[in-house]
Backbone as numpy.savetxt, mean C-alpha at the origin, in Angstrom:
# Nx Ny Nz CAx CAy CAz Cx Cy Cz
-12.21 -16.67 25.13 -12.80 -15.83 24.91 -12.33 -14.15 24.86
-11.46 -14.45 25.54 -10.27 -13.14 26.06 -9.75 -13.29 24.41
-9.23 -14.17 23.78 -8.55 -13.65 22.32 -10.10 -13.51 21.34
-11.29 -13.74 21.29 -12.52 -13.30 20.52 -12.69 -11.74 20.40
-12.54 -11.43 21.88 -13.12 -10.26 22.34 -12.69 -9.47 21.73
-11.12 -8.96 21.73 -10.34 -7.71 20.64 -9.88 -8.26 19.58
-10.71 -9.09 19.02 -10.79 -8.90 17.45 -12.33 -9.01 17.05
-13.32 -9.36 18.18 -15.14 -8.84 17.34 -14.81 -7.50 17.57
-14.08 -7.43 18.60 -14.25 -5.41 19.25 -13.89 -4.59 17.93
-13.15 -5.16 17.40 -12.54 -4.37 15.53 -13.22 -4.72 14.78
-13.88 -5.46 14.50 -14.83 -5.90 13.69 -16.41 -5.26 13.86
-16.34 -5.28 15.00 -17.45 -3.79 15.18 -17.40 -2.94 15.14
-16.12 -2.26 15.70 -15.68 -0.32 15.40 -16.21 -0.35 14.09
-14.88 -1.78 13.06 -14.66 -1.42 12.00 -16.14 -1.03 10.90
-16.77 -2.27 11.18 -18.28 -2.08 10.35 -18.79 -0.65 10.67
-18.60 -0.79 12.26 -19.07 1.55 12.00 -18.93 2.33 11.44
-17.12 2.22 11.07 -17.00 3.54 10.08 -17.08 3.20 8.78
-17.05 2.41 8.94 -18.13 1.94 7.04 -19.81 2.59 6.82
-20.25 2.34 8.22 -21.48 2.97 7.62 -22.20 4.40 7.87
-21.14 4.85 8.83 -20.47 6.42 8.49 -20.29 7.17 7.24
-19.17 6.25 7.02 -18.81 6.67 5.88 -19.43 7.02 4.70
-20.31 5.86 4.78 -21.35 5.45 3.71 -22.26 6.50 3.67
-22.76 6.99 5.01 -24.15 7.37 5.00 -23.64 9.01 4.43
-22.31 9.10 4.62 -21.37 10.52 4.31 -21.00 10.28 3.28
-20.90 9.80 2.07 -20.66 9.69 0.74 -19.38 9.35 0.35
-18.58 9.04 2.01 -17.06 9.09 1.90 -16.68 8.19 0.66
-15.43 8.23 -0.34 -14.84 7.73 -0.74 -14.73 5.79 -0.07
-14.38 5.59 -1.09 -14.45 4.04 -0.38 -14.15 3.90 0.89
-15.14 3.31 1.27 -15.79 3.93 2.90 -15.87 2.49 3.84
-15.49 1.39 2.79 -15.36 -0.16 3.29 -13.14 -0.30 3.83
-12.90 0.74 2.93 -11.09 0.43 3.55 -11.74 1.96 4.51
-11.62 2.81 4.20 -11.70 4.31 4.93 -11.76 3.69 6.38
-13.39 4.05 6.20 -14.11 3.83 7.29 -13.74 3.24 8.06
-12.93 1.53 7.63 -12.63 0.76 8.84 -11.18 0.95 9.73
-10.17 1.89 8.87 -9.75 2.16 8.74 -9.43 3.55 9.70
-9.93 4.44 9.85 -10.07 5.13 10.67 -11.44 5.37 12.03
-11.95 4.42 11.58 -13.13 3.49 12.69 -11.88 3.24 13.77
-11.23 2.11 13.45 -10.58 1.60 13.87 -9.50 2.83 14.45
-8.75 3.49 14.21 -7.51 4.30 13.95 -8.29 5.46 15.49
-9.02 6.08 15.38 -9.76 6.70 16.25 -10.45 6.48 17.41
-10.72 4.83 17.33 -10.79 4.24 18.48 -9.84 4.00 18.88
-8.75 3.54 18.82 -7.35 2.83 19.17 -6.72 4.11 20.17
-6.51 5.73 19.52 -6.08 6.51 20.45 -6.99 7.13 21.38
-8.29 6.73 21.14 -8.80 7.59 22.28 -9.19 7.12 23.26
-9.72 5.41 23.10 -10.47 4.56 23.43 -9.81 3.10 24.78
-9.51 3.18 25.65 -8.19 2.13 26.60 -9.11 0.94 25.71
-9.14 0.16 24.73 -9.81 -1.61 25.00 -9.02 -1.83 24.22
-9.11 -3.73 24.83 -8.45 -4.59 23.70 -8.80 -5.03 22.39
-7.55 -4.10 21.43 -8.29 -4.83 20.52 -7.15 -5.07 19.28
-7.33 -6.51 18.25 -5.94 -6.95 17.92 -6.90 -7.30 16.69
-6.63 -7.20 15.41 -6.73 -7.69 14.55 -5.37 -9.29 13.78
-5.87 -10.42 13.73 -4.53 -11.27 13.28 -4.11 -10.98 11.52
-3.11 -11.25 11.74 -1.73 -10.69 10.82 -2.56 -11.55 9.51
-3.12 -12.83 9.41 -3.62 -13.80 9.04 -5.09 -12.95 7.58
-5.54 -11.95 8.60 -7.19 -11.58 7.88 -6.91 -10.14 7.02
-5.67 -9.94 7.50 -4.69 -8.44 6.11 -4.26 -9.57 4.87
-3.79 -10.89 5.14 -3.43 -12.07 4.41 -4.62 -12.39 3.79
-5.57 -12.65 3.60 -6.82 -12.88 3.25 -7.00 -11.63 1.97
-7.31 -10.74 3.22 -7.92 -9.62 1.97 -6.27 -9.29 1.05
-5.64 -9.68 1.27 -3.99 -9.00 -0.27 -4.25 -10.13 -0.93
-5.00 -11.35 0.03 -5.19 -12.16 -1.35 -6.01 -12.28 -2.40
-7.46 -11.71 -1.70 -8.60 -11.31 -2.24 -8.36 -10.26 -3.52
-7.24 -9.21 -2.84 -7.21 -8.41 -4.37 -5.87 -8.55 -4.94
-5.15 -9.59 -5.04 -4.03 -9.96 -5.45 -4.31 -10.85 -7.03
-6.24 -11.31 -6.20 -6.10 -12.80 -7.61 -7.74 -11.50 -7.99
-7.92 -10.49 -7.69 -8.54 -9.42 -8.24 -7.74 -8.84 -9.65
-6.32 -8.42 -9.40 -5.81 -7.60 -9.78 -5.13 -8.48 -10.81
-4.71 -9.81 -10.44 -4.04 -11.15 -11.36 -4.77 -11.19 -12.94
-5.98 -10.95 -12.78 -7.39 -11.18 -14.13 -6.95 -11.01 -14.80
-7.04 -9.37 -15.02 -6.37 -7.93 -15.43 -5.48 -7.71 -15.52
-4.25 -8.90 -15.71 -2.84 -8.53 -16.83 -2.91 -9.51 -17.52
-2.23 -9.42 -19.41 -1.92 -9.62 -20.11 -1.38 -9.62 -20.75
-0.93 -10.57 -22.31 0.64 -10.27 -22.59 0.70 -8.89 -23.09
-0.25 -8.51 -23.43 -0.01 -7.94 -24.79 -0.13 -6.42 -24.00
-1.30 -6.93 -22.46 -0.56 -4.88 -21.90 1.29 -5.50 -20.93
1.70 -6.42 -20.77 3.08 -6.73 -20.51 3.88 -5.79 -21.25
3.44 -6.48 -22.60 4.50 -5.69 -24.30 3.97 -4.10 -23.91
3.41 -3.85 -23.44 2.97 -2.40 -23.91 3.79 -1.65 -23.03
3.44 -1.83 -21.71 4.16 -1.29 -20.74 6.01 -0.79 -21.11
6.56 -1.40 -22.00 8.32 -1.33 -21.94 7.41 0.45 -22.53
7.06 0.89 -23.54 7.13 2.00 -23.67 6.86 2.97 -22.29
6.66 2.59 -21.30 7.06 3.28 -19.82 8.02 3.07 -19.26
8.92 2.08 -19.71 10.27 2.00 -18.49 10.78 2.75 -18.64
11.68 3.81 -19.54 12.50 5.00 -19.35 11.28 5.94 -18.16
10.52 5.77 -18.31 10.14 6.68 -17.31 9.71 6.59 -16.21
9.51 4.83 -15.68 9.30 4.75 -14.62 11.00 5.17 -13.71
12.12 4.72 -14.76 13.28 4.91 -14.00 13.16 6.19 -13.32
13.21 6.57 -13.95 13.60 8.05 -14.18 13.52 8.92 -12.75
11.79 9.01 -13.19 11.02 8.57 -11.61 11.03 8.59 -10.41
12.02 6.84 -11.08 13.04 6.65 -9.27 13.85 7.17 -8.65
14.92 7.86 -10.01 16.29 8.31 -10.09 15.48 10.00 -9.12
14.50 10.52 -9.71 14.17 11.64 -9.11 13.55 11.18 -7.78
12.87 10.25 -7.38 12.45 9.82 -5.64 13.17 9.81 -4.78
14.38 9.03 -5.20 15.16 8.95 -4.61 16.49 10.23 -4.62
16.53 11.05 -5.09 17.23 12.18 -5.06 16.92 13.32 -3.99
15.52 13.13 -4.13 14.53 14.00 -3.40 14.23 13.09 -2.02
14.34 11.85 -2.07 14.63 11.21 -0.70 15.82 11.94 0.63
16.65 11.56 -0.77 18.28 11.86 -0.65 18.07 12.99 0.41
17.71 14.15 -0.56 17.40 15.30 0.10 16.49 16.31 1.17
15.31 15.42 1.54 14.56 14.86 2.47 15.49 14.24 3.88
16.13 13.28 3.89 17.14 12.63 4.77 17.20 13.49 5.64
18.55 14.56 4.71 19.75 14.86 5.00 18.68 16.51 5.85
17.87 17.22 5.50 16.68 18.03 6.35 16.26 17.21 7.73
15.84 15.89 7.44 15.28 16.04 8.61 17.07 15.60 9.54
17.74 14.96 8.65 19.00 14.94 10.09 19.10 16.06 10.78
19.45 17.22 9.69 19.42 18.77 10.56 18.63 19.30 11.44
17.15 18.68 11.40 15.93 19.71 11.80 15.57 19.03 13.11
15.51 17.26 12.69 15.33 16.27 13.44 15.91 15.29 14.77
17.43 16.25 14.15 18.46 15.67 15.34 18.90 14.10 14.83
18.57 13.50 13.61 18.63 11.91 13.70 19.57 11.45 12.91
19.99 10.19 13.65 21.41 9.88 12.35 20.58 10.22 10.80
21.84 10.61 9.83 21.33 10.21 8.75 20.78 9.09 7.83
20.95 7.81 8.62 21.44 6.50 7.84 19.29 6.24 8.89
19.31 6.79 10.12 17.93 6.68 10.02 16.56 7.09 9.29
17.20 8.89 9.11 16.53 9.60 8.19 15.88 8.60 7.06
17.55 8.60 5.89 17.33 8.30 4.64 15.41 6.69 4.77
16.36 5.68 6.08 15.21 4.42 6.06 14.04 4.92 6.12
14.24 5.96 7.03 12.36 6.83 7.23 11.85 7.28 6.26
12.62 7.67 4.96 12.01 8.25 3.76 12.20 7.78 2.73
12.61 6.87 2.30 12.39 5.65 1.55 10.71 5.44 0.95
10.12 5.43 0.26 9.00 4.65 0.12 8.47 3.01 0.02
9.28 3.03 0.60 9.19 1.25 0.48 8.07 0.57 0.41
8.46 -0.90 0.92 7.11 -1.62 1.56 7.41 -1.85 3.44
6.48 -1.51 4.27 6.74 -0.44 5.50 6.84 -1.96 6.23
7.14 -3.14 6.64 7.24 -4.15 6.77 9.07 -4.82 6.80
9.02 -4.62 5.02 10.39 -4.91 4.45 12.25 -3.66 5.37
11.34 -3.17 4.92 12.45 -1.43 6.04 12.32 -1.58 6.89
11.20 -1.82 8.31 11.64 -2.14 9.22 12.33 -3.22 9.93
12.01 -4.75 8.71 13.17 -5.68 8.99 14.24 -4.57 8.48
14.70 -4.20 7.29 15.64 -4.12 7.21 16.98 -3.24 8.28
15.98 -1.55 8.76 16.03 -1.07 9.91 16.37 -2.09 11.41
16.02 -3.35 11.56 16.22 -3.84 13.05 17.46 -5.25 12.55
17.80 -4.66 11.56 19.30 -5.57 11.24 21.09 -4.74 10.88
20.29 -3.58 11.33 21.28 -1.96 10.94 21.23 -1.52 12.83
22.57 -1.79 13.20 22.54 -1.24 14.62 22.67 1.05 14.31
22.80 0.68 13.22 23.52 2.65 13.45 21.30 2.74 12.62
20.80 2.28 13.40 19.38 3.00 12.40 18.76 3.08 13.67
17.51 3.87 14.27 16.48 3.43 15.43 15.75 3.34 14.02
15.19 1.88 15.18 14.07 1.36 14.49 12.23 1.82 14.57
12.39 1.87 16.11 11.20 3.21 16.27 10.85 4.39 15.91
12.06 5.31 15.08 11.88 6.53 14.24 11.15 5.82 12.80
11.76 4.81 12.17 11.78 3.99 10.57 10.04 3.65 10.81
9.93 3.38 11.89 8.65 2.55 11.89 7.32 3.36 11.65
7.08 4.49 12.93 6.39 5.58 12.87 6.61 6.07 11.34
7.65 6.80 11.08 7.83 7.39 9.35 6.90 6.91 8.71
6.73 5.63 8.28 6.32 4.87 7.71 4.54 4.19 8.42
4.87 4.05 9.25 3.22 3.95 9.81 2.18 5.14 9.10
3.25 6.63 9.67 2.31 7.41 9.30 2.15 7.60 7.84
2.67 7.30 6.90 3.05 7.76 5.68 2.03 7.11 4.43
1.97 5.36 5.74 1.22 4.67 4.75 -0.51 5.28 5.33
-0.77 5.88 7.24 -1.97 6.13 6.98 -1.97 7.22 5.93
-1.17 8.54 5.55 -1.91 9.68 4.76 -1.97 9.40 3.71
-1.46 8.08 2.98 -1.44 7.89 2.00 -2.92 7.02 1.45
-3.54 5.93 2.36 -4.20 5.44 1.97 -5.87 6.15 2.73
-5.25 6.99 3.28 -6.53 8.20 3.95 -6.62 9.48 2.62
-5.68 9.83 2.47 -5.69 10.90 2.12 -6.18 10.80 0.81
-5.32 9.77 -0.15 -5.55 10.19 -2.24 -6.83 9.50 -2.61
-7.39 8.17 -1.93 -8.91 8.16 -2.28 -9.41 9.58 -2.50
-9.97 10.23 -1.69 -10.03 11.73 -1.58 -9.93 12.68 -2.33
-8.00 13.36 -2.25 -7.74 13.39 -3.55 -8.26 13.65 -4.67
-8.63 12.12 -4.59 -8.75 11.35 -6.25 -10.23 12.20 -6.87
-10.92 11.38 -5.58 -12.33 12.13 -6.07 -12.88 12.93 -6.28
-11.73 14.62 -5.17 -12.19 15.83 -5.72 -11.38 16.61 -6.63
-10.40 15.73 -7.47 -9.60 16.29 -9.10 -9.82 15.02 -9.61
-10.97 14.46 -10.09 -10.58 13.02 -11.38 -12.31 12.44 -10.40
-12.69 12.92 -12.17 -14.36 11.37 -12.19 -13.77 10.64 -12.04
-14.30 9.38 -10.94 -13.92 8.27 -10.13 -15.56 7.50 -10.72
-15.34 6.59 -11.75 -16.29 5.86 -11.92 -16.65 4.61 -11.02
-18.13 4.73 -11.05 -19.01 3.86 -9.99 -18.59 2.88 -10.72
-18.65 1.68 -9.12 -18.38 0.34 -9.21 -19.04 -0.72 -9.95
-17.68 -1.68 -10.97 -18.98 -2.11 -11.89 -19.94 -3.60 -10.91
-20.60 -3.49 -11.73 -21.49 -4.38 -11.44 -20.99 -5.96 -11.34
-21.18 -6.55 -10.41 -20.60 -8.02 -10.70 -21.38 -9.29 -10.16
-22.99 -8.32 -10.35 -24.42 -9.43 -9.88 -24.32 -11.12 -10.38
-23.38 -10.93 -11.53 -23.54 -12.20 -12.09 -22.01 -13.05 -11.96
-21.40 -12.68 -10.84 -20.56 -13.35 -10.72 -20.93 -14.65 -9.72
-19.35 -15.83 -10.45 -20.08 -16.72 -9.42 -19.53 -16.92 -8.20
-19.45 -16.57 -7.26 -18.72 -16.65 -5.76 -18.35 -18.19 -5.34
-18.88 -19.53 -5.88 -18.32 -20.12 -5.20 -16.66 -20.64 -7.10
-17.12 -20.39 -7.53 -15.31 -19.88 -8.36 -14.67 -19.19 -8.39
-14.71 -17.52 -6.87 -14.21 -16.97 -7.14 -13.48 -17.61 -6.17
-14.53 -18.01 -4.96 -13.53 -18.91 -3.75 -12.51 -20.45 -4.32
-13.18 -20.91 -5.37 -12.15 -21.95 -5.76 -10.63 -21.07 -6.70
-10.52 -19.53 -6.64 -9.06 -19.64 -7.34 -8.85 -18.71 -6.46
-9.15 -18.44 -5.35 -8.33 -17.63 -4.26 -7.34 -18.39 -3.35
-8.85 -19.88 -3.10 -7.57 -21.04 -2.23 -6.41 -21.16 -3.60
-6.41 -21.58 -5.02 -5.65 -22.15 -5.60 -4.76 -21.20 -5.18
-4.45 -19.41 -5.00 -3.52 -18.52 -4.84 -3.04 -17.96 -3.62
-3.79 -19.27 -2.50 -3.52 -19.42 -1.20 -2.55 -20.96 -1.20
-2.75 -21.48 -1.94 -1.98 -22.64 -2.27 -0.60 -22.82 -2.96
-0.43 -21.47 -3.52 1.16 -20.71 -4.19 1.56 -20.76 -3.31
0.91 -19.94 -2.88 1.66 -18.43 -1.88 3.27 -19.19 -1.66
3.45 -20.70 -0.49 4.46 -20.88 -0.72 5.29 -20.53 -1.67
5.37 -20.73 -3.05 6.08 -20.33 -3.64 6.35 -19.09 -3.65
5.92 -18.42 -3.85 6.15 -17.15 -3.69 7.20 -17.10 -2.52
6.89 -17.30 -1.72 7.96 -16.95 -0.39 8.97 -17.90 -0.77
8.98 -18.90 -1.55 10.77 -18.91 -2.20 11.44 -18.62 -2.63
10.82 -17.72 -3.47 10.99 -17.44 -4.63 11.27 -15.05 -3.82
10.88 -15.56 -2.26 11.46 -14.23 -1.90 10.69 -13.15 -2.48
9.25 -13.18 -3.11 8.52 -12.00 -3.83 7.89 -10.96 -2.30
8.49 -9.93 -2.92 7.75 -8.76 -1.75 6.15 -9.29 -1.88
5.57 -8.94 -0.18 4.30 -9.18 -0.32 3.84 -10.16 -1.13
3.92 -11.44 -0.85 4.01 -12.72 -1.45 2.64 -13.18 -1.34
1.70 -12.71 -0.38 0.70 -12.91 -0.28 -0.20 -12.40 -1.25
0.68 -10.79 -1.51 -0.35 -9.80 -2.74 0.21 -10.20 -4.02
1.66 -10.31 -4.70 1.87 -10.71 -5.87 1.92 -12.32 -6.25
2.06 -13.40 -5.79 1.86 -14.44 -5.99 0.83 -14.69 -6.99
-0.98 -14.22 -6.53 -2.48 -14.33 -7.13 -2.25 -13.75 -8.52
-1.83 -12.98 -8.38 -1.53 -11.38 -9.20 -0.37 -12.25 -10.15
0.71 -13.27 -10.11 0.87 -13.77 -10.90 0.50 -15.00 -11.59
0.07 -15.78 -10.84 -1.12 -16.54 -11.12 -2.10 -15.92 -12.05
-2.88 -14.76 -12.06 -3.42 -14.21 -12.64 -2.58 -14.76 -13.89
-1.92 -13.55 -14.41 -1.12 -13.65 -15.49 -0.43 -15.16 -16.21
-0.39 -16.00 -15.11 0.01 -17.10 -16.08 -1.41 -18.08 -16.38
-2.66 -17.57 -15.67 -3.99 -18.23 -15.83 -4.24 -17.42 -17.70
-4.33 -16.93 -17.44 -4.07 -15.69 -18.90 -3.44 -16.12 -19.92
-2.28 -15.86 -19.86 -1.44 -16.07 -20.99 -1.93 -18.00 -21.59
-2.05 -18.84 -20.70 -3.24 -19.94 -21.09 -4.16 -20.10 -21.70
-4.56 -19.29 -21.88 -6.38 -18.22 -21.94 -6.96 -19.02 -21.17
-7.11 -19.71 -20.14 -7.79 -19.36 -19.12 -9.22 -18.46 -18.23
-10.43 -18.81 -19.01 -11.39 -17.57 -18.80 -11.78 -18.21 -17.32
-11.50 -17.07 -16.46 -12.04 -17.02 -14.81 -13.24 -15.95 -14.72
-13.78 -15.83 -13.33 -15.15 -14.70 -13.33 -14.00 -14.06 -12.45
-14.41 -12.90 -12.77 -13.99 -12.04 -12.03 -14.79 -12.15 -10.38
-14.04 -10.92 -9.42 -14.06 -11.28 -8.02 -15.03 -10.59 -8.35
-16.05 -11.07 -7.56 -17.38 -9.85 -6.51 -17.03 -8.68 -6.25
-17.73 -8.13 -6.58 -17.63 -6.11 -5.35 -17.52 -7.04 -3.65
-18.38 -7.37 -3.55 -18.76 -8.01 -2.13 -17.39 -8.66 -1.75
-16.66 -8.53 -1.96 -15.12 -9.69 -1.74 -14.22 -8.43 -2.03
-14.54 -8.61 -2.61 -13.89 -6.59 -2.86 -14.06 -5.83 -1.47
-15.42 -5.93 -0.93 -15.50 -5.41 0.15 -14.95 -5.86 1.27
-15.37 -7.07 1.42 -14.16 -7.86 2.75 -12.72 -7.26 2.73
-12.34 -7.45 1.90 -10.75 -7.26 1.73 -10.35 -6.23 2.38
-11.21 -4.67 2.32 -11.18 -4.15 1.86 -11.07 -2.94 3.78
-11.86 -4.10 4.51 -12.55 -3.91 5.42 -11.86 -4.35 6.17
-10.58 -6.13 6.59 -10.06 -7.11 6.68 -8.02 -5.51 6.61
-7.63 -5.55 5.07 -6.78 -4.05 5.29 -7.26 -3.29 6.31
-8.05 -2.57 5.90 -7.97 -1.39 6.24 -8.24 -1.23 8.26
-8.80 -2.26 8.65 -8.83 -2.44 9.94 -7.20 -2.56 10.32
-6.26 -2.87 9.87 -4.82 -3.84 9.79 -3.80 -2.61 10.35
-4.34 -1.53 8.97 -3.54 -0.24 8.50 -4.17 0.68 9.78
-5.61 0.76 10.20 -5.83 1.39 11.11 -4.48 0.80 12.66
-5.05 0.30 13.19 -4.04 -0.41 14.09 -2.40 -0.38 14.48
-2.14 -0.20 13.34 -0.65 -0.06 13.38 0.13 1.21 14.10
-0.56 2.41 14.13 0.28 3.55 14.98 -0.50 3.10 16.23
-0.42 3.10 16.67 -0.16 2.66 19.04 -0.25 4.41 19.21
-0.58 4.17 20.93 -0.40 5.92 20.62 0.77 5.58 21.72
1.45 4.32 21.55 2.62 4.21 22.28 4.25 4.53 21.21
3.51 4.82 19.94 4.13 5.35 19.01 4.54 6.84 18.78
3.97 7.64 19.75 3.73 9.16 19.40 4.47 9.96 21.06
6.01 8.57 21.62 6.00 9.03 22.37 7.53 9.87 21.90
8.20 9.30 20.78 9.00 10.17 20.26 8.92 11.74 20.18
10.22 12.40 19.82 10.45 13.89 20.46 9.47 14.66 19.46
8.72 15.51 19.77 8.45 16.20 19.02 8.84 16.85 17.43
9.55 17.04 17.78 10.62 17.04 16.16 10.61 15.57 15.23
10.47 14.74 15.98 10.71 13.77 15.06 9.14 13.54 14.35
8.32 13.65 15.44 6.72 13.42 15.14 6.66 13.93 13.47
7.13 15.89 13.89 6.81 16.62 12.83 6.90 16.16 11.52
8.25 15.83 11.97 9.08 15.47 11.04 8.37 14.44 9.71
8.00 13.10 10.80 7.46 12.58 9.90 5.97 12.50 9.31
5.36 13.47 9.76 4.38 14.11 9.45 4.59 15.44 7.79
5.59 16.07 7.84 6.10 16.83 7.47 6.04 15.83 5.40
7.12 14.70 6.20 7.53 14.31 5.14 6.63 13.44 4.31
6.14 12.59 4.90 4.41 12.66 4.43 3.75 13.93 3.23
3.68 14.59 3.73 2.92 15.58 3.20 3.84 15.92 2.12
4.88 16.29 1.72 6.10 16.41 1.06 6.18 15.44 0.10
6.51 14.50 -0.07 6.07 13.67 -0.69 4.98 13.59 -1.16
3.48 13.41 -0.69 2.62 13.08 -1.96 2.36 14.61 -2.29
2.94 15.41 -2.40 2.90 16.80 -3.24 3.79 16.14 -4.25
5.30 16.00 -4.50 5.34 15.78 -4.89 5.11 14.46 -6.78
4.36 13.52 -5.69 4.32 12.39 -6.52 3.06 13.07 -7.35
2.15 13.65 -6.34 0.82 15.02 -6.71 1.50 15.11 -8.78
2.59 16.00 -9.23 2.95 17.22 -9.52 3.06 15.79 -10.79
3.94 14.62 -10.41 4.31 14.09 -11.82 2.55 13.33 -12.20
2.18 13.16 -11.03 0.64 12.03 -12.00 0.88 13.21 -12.62
0.78 14.63 -12.34 -0.17 15.67 -13.35 0.17 15.61 -14.57
1.88 15.50 -14.62 2.34 15.09 -15.95 2.23 14.38 -16.74
2.06 12.76 -15.83 1.66 11.90 -16.21 0.38 11.90 -17.09
-0.75 12.67 -16.85 -1.73 12.18 -17.34 -0.93 13.62 -18.68
-0.99 14.45 -18.74 -0.39 15.05 -20.37 0.41 13.83 -20.94
1.48 13.50 -20.39 2.38 12.46 -21.62 1.85 10.96 -21.91
1.10 10.40 -21.19 0.75 9.25 -21.15 -0.74 9.15 -21.59
-1.40 10.15 -21.30 -3.03 10.32 -21.69 -3.25 9.19 -20.80
-3.30 9.39 -19.91 -4.02 8.44 -18.73 -4.76 8.93 -17.39
-5.54 8.07 -17.17 -6.05 9.28 -16.12 -5.73 9.08 -15.35
-5.93 10.58 -14.11 -5.30 11.07 -13.09 -5.62 10.11 -11.85
-6.64 9.64 -11.68 -6.40 8.21 -10.60 -5.18 7.26 -10.75
-5.65 6.81 -12.29 -3.98 6.12 -12.17 -2.68 6.17 -11.69
-2.52 7.71 -12.62 -1.66 8.01 -12.77 -1.01 8.59 -11.04
-1.91 9.21 -10.21 -0.82 9.09 -8.87 -0.96 8.24 -7.78
-1.83 6.92 -8.08 -1.88 5.50 -7.50 -0.39 4.90 -8.13
-0.64 5.46 -9.12 1.46 4.52 -9.60 2.72 5.29 -8.99
2.06 6.75 -8.92 3.84 7.20 -8.41 3.46 7.40 -6.94
1.96 7.67 -6.18 2.30 7.24 -5.10 2.91 6.41 -3.73
3.33 7.43 -3.11 4.56 6.49 -1.96 3.59 5.92 -1.28
3.29 4.66 -1.78 2.48 3.91 -0.63 2.97 2.24 -1.02
2.30 1.30 -0.09 2.71 0.46 -0.35 1.82 -0.52 -2.03
3.12 -1.14 -2.70 1.89 -1.26 -3.60 0.23 -2.50 -3.59
0.69 -3.19 -2.58 -0.74 -3.91 -1.73 -1.78 -2.91 -1.74
-2.06 -1.42 -0.92 -2.51 -1.18 -0.88 -2.79 -0.08 -1.58
-2.03 0.04 -2.73 -2.09 1.12 -4.12 -2.92 -0.33 -5.10
-2.92 -1.05 -5.20 -3.34 -1.90 -5.67 -5.34 -2.32 -5.58
-5.19 -2.07 -4.33 -6.61 -2.23 -3.81 -7.14 -1.07 -3.68
-7.03 0.07 -3.95 -7.01 1.59 -3.93 -7.95 1.38 -5.49
-6.60 1.02 -6.18 -6.64 0.76 -7.68 -8.82 0.79 -8.17
-8.40 -0.82 -7.53 -9.35 -1.78 -7.72 -11.13 -1.03 -7.46
-10.61 -0.35 -6.04 -11.93 0.50 -5.72 -12.41 1.19 -6.71
-11.08 2.15 -6.80 -12.17 3.43 -7.62 -11.52 3.47 -8.90
-11.79 1.68 -9.45 -11.43 1.95 -11.07 -10.70 2.42 -12.02
-9.86 2.31 -11.35 -8.14 2.60 -12.50 -7.15 1.67 -12.72
-7.03 1.78 -13.11 -6.14 0.79 -14.25 -5.18 -0.42 -12.80
-5.35 -0.95 -12.18 -5.16 -1.64 -11.00 -3.88 -2.16 -12.02
-3.92 -2.39 -12.82 -2.31 -3.70 -13.34 -1.82 -2.52 -13.60
-1.25 -0.96 -14.03 -0.84 -0.47 -14.51 -0.19 0.34 -13.23
-1.00 0.09 -12.17 -0.07 1.09 -10.58 0.63 -0.28 -9.60
0.15 -1.71 -10.33 1.24 -2.59 -9.72 2.10 -2.91 -10.41
2.15 -2.17 -11.52 3.57 -2.29 -12.21 4.32 -1.47 -12.12
3.69 0.09 -11.75 4.45 1.01 -11.22 5.38 1.18 -10.27
4.43 0.88 -9.18 4.93 0.77 -7.45 5.83 -0.81 -7.87
5.51 -2.16 -8.92 6.42 -3.63 -8.38 8.07 -2.58 -8.57
7.54 -1.99 -9.60 9.26 -1.30 -10.24 9.55 -0.51 -9.24
9.10 0.57 -8.36 9.10 0.99 -7.61 10.07 0.52 -6.19
9.61 -1.11 -5.77 10.28 -1.21 -4.38 11.07 -2.19 -5.54
11.35 -2.92 -6.97 12.39 -3.72 -6.83 13.59 -1.90 -6.61
13.50 -0.78 -7.55 14.31 -0.38 -7.53 15.01 0.12 -6.54
13.80 0.66 -4.97 14.55 0.81 -3.91 15.72 -0.54 -2.84
14.80 -2.00 -3.78 15.54 -3.32 -2.85 16.85 -3.71 -3.16
17.29 -3.19 -5.39 18.50 -3.55 -5.24 19.09 -2.68 -6.12
19.20 -1.36 -5.63 20.29 0.29 -5.70 20.05 0.63 -4.54
19.14 0.59 -3.87 19.48 1.59 -2.90 19.32 1.70 -1.64
18.81 0.61 -1.04 19.34 -0.63 -0.18 20.73 -0.86 -0.05
21.10 -1.74 -0.90 22.34 -2.31 -0.69 23.43 -0.87 -1.21
23.15 -0.12 -1.42 23.92 0.83 -1.27 24.20 2.00 -0.56
22.81 1.45 0.62 23.26 2.13 2.36 23.09 1.46 3.25
23.50 -0.04 3.00 24.51 -1.08 3.80 25.57 -0.90 3.36
25.79 -0.45 2.14 27.41 -0.57 2.04 27.68 0.64 2.12
27.58 1.40 2.86 27.24 3.15 3.50 27.69 2.58 5.00
26.66 1.99 5.27 27.01 2.10 6.45 28.24 1.46 7.17
28.10 -0.01 6.26 29.30 -1.17 6.66 30.76 0.21 6.14
31.12 1.10 5.95 32.65 1.73 5.67 32.38 2.37 6.70
31.55 2.99 7.73 31.08 3.40 8.49 32.50 2.51 9.53
């Protein structure tokens, strides 16, 4: 009973948040309503709340399966036209993060390695693990910066997009075969260990994406994932993100707290203007361009893309490219620099 009560509390609070957001006609009520409901409750009300990682992983599995259905060989071939831009964008973003880290080092009085690791918009869990492996890096600061950025990105981008771009309504999936959906999701769950074996980033998300691509290549027709399942995924992930910011996370020096907020805002502003440029250069909608460049996680941006009916395949490719660039280029360089010190 003690184990069930904290989980049940999260579910109730998340559903209340969803209902309020639906009542107010806010965008993405299933994700943002659950996120802000859980976040505000945790910060203001001292009640046991717990959300098992497996619930988040189920949400990622559903979203990954939905996005995987959209991938085709023709799409991947067409992406070659944007490869140079993706490389240029990541170089610009990396230079900006270096400048941001330098400013944080001076103003917040934290080591440069900590400031840079905190500023790089890679995956939350991966960069926290990287920080834990380096003695010179303050894990608490890195965790706070990445959590606050996730909250800003996931909380604000759907609102920004809905205010600046025409967001299509949800696609009717009333004829979707739920049994086929569940079978496909279970197959995705079965192959996740393969993704882990190959050390894929966010394997619960990316493995079913790759599975969907492979099924597309061998011409197997699959049912689109129903909106009801996507709503469940949004709630599962929204509740998980809402619990990331613990009250104890706010016990850092005031300059570090302000630095984390300013860092998130500056990255959102930079990627906003780059996304506006992409709309002109590539003739794409703003929702797709902003979610492609936004400093969030690949899984979170993919989820928002499916909810806003943006091009989730392009968003996933852009976000994956950035993650690979960070893990293959930036983090090895930082580790090499730390070893030299």
